[in-house]
KOLNUDREN-469619 format. One line per field, with one value per residue (C-alpha): x, y, z; residue in one letter. Coordinates in Angstrom, 2 decimals. Example, Ala and Ser with C-alpha at 12.3 -4.5 7.8 and 13.67 -1.06 7.14 Angstrom:
BEGIN
east: 12.30|13.67;
north: -4.50|-1.06;
up: 7.80|7.14;
residuo: a|s;
//
This chain:
BEGIN
east: 106.81|106.52|108.70|107.36|107.71|110.65|113.19|112.24|115.26|115.80|117.88|119.45|121.37|124.55|125.57|128.10|125.22|125.85|122.99|123.39|121.13|120.43|118.31|116.26|116.25|113.29|113.61|114.03|110.71|109.02|110.90|109.92|106.54|106.16|107.80|105.67|102.60|104.36|102.25|103.05|103.92|100.48|98.95|100.60|99.47|95.86|96.17|97.96|94.88|92.40|93.97|94.28|90.65|89.59|91.67|89.80|86.53|87.39|88.75|85.39|83.63|85.50|84.96|81.13|81.26|80.20|83.25|82.52|82.46|85.52|87.37|86.13|87.45|90.74|91.45|90.25|91.31|94.18|95.79|94.59|93.42|90.92|87.55|87.85|90.64|88.62|86.12|88.49|90.20|86.73|85.14|82.35|81.12|82.50|79.28|78.95|82.44|81.72|78.39|80.55|83.01|80.29|78.28|81.28|82.27|78.83|78.79|82.00|81.23|77.89|79.39|82.42|79.62|77.86|81.07|82.39|78.93;
north: 66.28|66.53|67.17|70.58|71.59|73.36|71.34|68.10|65.79|64.76|61.19|61.70|59.30|60.71|60.09|57.60|55.50|56.72|58.06|61.36|63.22|66.56|68.87|71.32|75.23|77.38|80.37|84.03|84.74|82.05|83.09|86.89|86.13|84.17|87.28|89.54|87.20|86.86|88.73|92.16|93.69|95.49|92.04|90.42|93.37|93.03|89.08|90.30|92.55|89.92|87.59|90.15|90.86|87.06|86.65|89.43|88.14|84.55|86.19|87.98|84.85|82.98|85.53|85.13|81.43|80.03|79.22|75.32|75.36|77.68|75.15|72.12|73.79|74.36|71.19|69.08|71.31|73.64|70.92|68.09|65.74|62.80|63.37|61.34|63.59|66.68|64.96|64.31|67.37|69.29|67.07|66.04|62.70|62.35|62.81|66.52|66.95|66.27|68.40|71.19|71.01|70.54|73.57|75.71|74.81|75.53|78.83|79.79|78.25|80.75|83.51|83.22|82.91|86.04|88.17|87.12|88.41;
up: 75.76|71.94|69.20|68.98|72.73|74.12|76.01|73.80|73.64|70.24|69.21|65.76|63.34|61.67|58.33|60.01|61.35|65.03|67.33|68.79|71.53|70.85|73.00|71.03|72.87|73.00|71.20|72.32|71.23|73.00|76.30|75.89|75.57|79.15|80.39|79.35|80.53|84.04|86.82|87.68|91.21|91.19|90.75|93.66|95.61|94.71|95.94|99.14|99.75|98.91|101.34|103.91|103.73|103.57|106.97|108.53|107.46|109.12|112.20|112.15|111.77|114.44|116.95|116.29|117.28|120.57|122.88|122.88|118.94|118.58|121.11|119.06|116.04|116.95|118.47|115.31|112.51|113.73|115.90|113.55|116.41|116.03|117.22|120.06|121.39|120.80|123.28|125.66|125.73|125.98|128.45|126.33|124.17|120.70|119.40|120.96|119.62|116.03|116.27|117.53|114.78|112.47|113.32|113.64|109.80|108.78|110.36|109.08|105.57|105.80|107.11|104.39|101.57|102.72|102.92|99.41|97.70;
residuo: m|t|a|g|s|p|g|f|t|e|l|r|e|t|s|s|g|s|t|t|v|g|m|r|s|r|s|l|r|d|a|s|s|e|c|r|s|a|p|t|r|v|e|y|d|e|v|d|d|r|v|s|a|l|r|d|d|l|g|a|a|l|d|k|l|p|a|g|q|r|a|a|l|e|v|r|v|v|q|d|l|p|y|q|e|v|a|a|r|l|d|t|s|e|l|t|a|r|m|r|v|s|r|a|l|r|a|l|s|a|h|m|k|g|a|s|t;
//
């Protein structure tokens, strides 16, 4: 913090030679301007709507994935397991598991980029 910033702690020497610690407080004007710049409920509702739309788009993109890619993506990303475990659970090679996850992520990315335009 700098000397001009709100809440800055100051060390002051008194006339008797002792040192005191003081805290500068923010002015009422500073606090009221922060309140005016706070997001409104309408802005939060707009964000909720955008998040809901993104969730719907992502769900649609996941539904379009082939079953093997969707399963590999779930095990790797949602369950956060290593590729070796993905391969074991899907009864496939590690290379195939990596390819399925990679292709699924590419497909989701392409779908979401198309949905945002």
